[in-house]
C-alpha positions in Angstrom: 14.8 -64.9 44.0 14.7 -64.1 40.3 11.7 -64.5 38.0 13.4 -66.9 35.8 11.0 -68.7 33.3 12.0 -72.1 32.3 11.0 -73.2 28.9 10.1 -76.9 28.7 11.4 -77.6 25.2 13.0 -75.6 22.4 11.5 -75.8 19.0 14.7 -77.6 17.8 13.8 -80.5 20.1 10.8 -81.5 18.1 11.3 -83.8 15.1 10.6 -82.3 11.6 7.2 -82.9 10.1 7.4 -84.7 6.8 6.1 -83.0 3.7 3.1 -84.2 1.7 5.5 -85.6 -1.0 7.5 -87.5 1.6 4.3 -89.0 3.0 3.1 -89.9 -0.5 6.3 -91.9 -1.2 6.2 -93.6 2.2 2.6 -94.9 1.5 3.1 -95.8 -2.2 3.2 -99.6 -2.2 4.7 -100.1 -5.7 7.5 -97.7 -4.8 8.1 -99.6 -1.5 8.2 -102.9 -3.3 10.7 -101.5 -5.8 12.9 -100.2 -2.9 12.6 -103.6 -1.2 13.9 -105.3 -4.3 16.7 -102.8 -4.7 17.8 -103.2 -1.1 17.7 -107.1 -1.4 19.9 -106.9 -4.6 22.4 -104.8 -2.8 22.5 -107.2 0.2 22.8 -110.2 -2.2 25.8 -108.6 -4.0 27.5 -108.2 -0.6 26.8 -111.7 0.5 27.7 -113.4 -2.8 30.8 -111.2 -3.2 32.0 -112.3 0.3 31.7 -116.1 -0.6 34.1 -115.8 -3.7 
């Protein structure tokens, strides 16, 4: 038999680690509230536009 070594996981299998800037924006409550409002406005435009 050969001496094949099996590697459990390749580095590509692990998810990327978010940067400090990304983590800052994810935890920033005013920014999250603003994005929530923007998303809701987009959804309302689609809903209202579909009822015309």
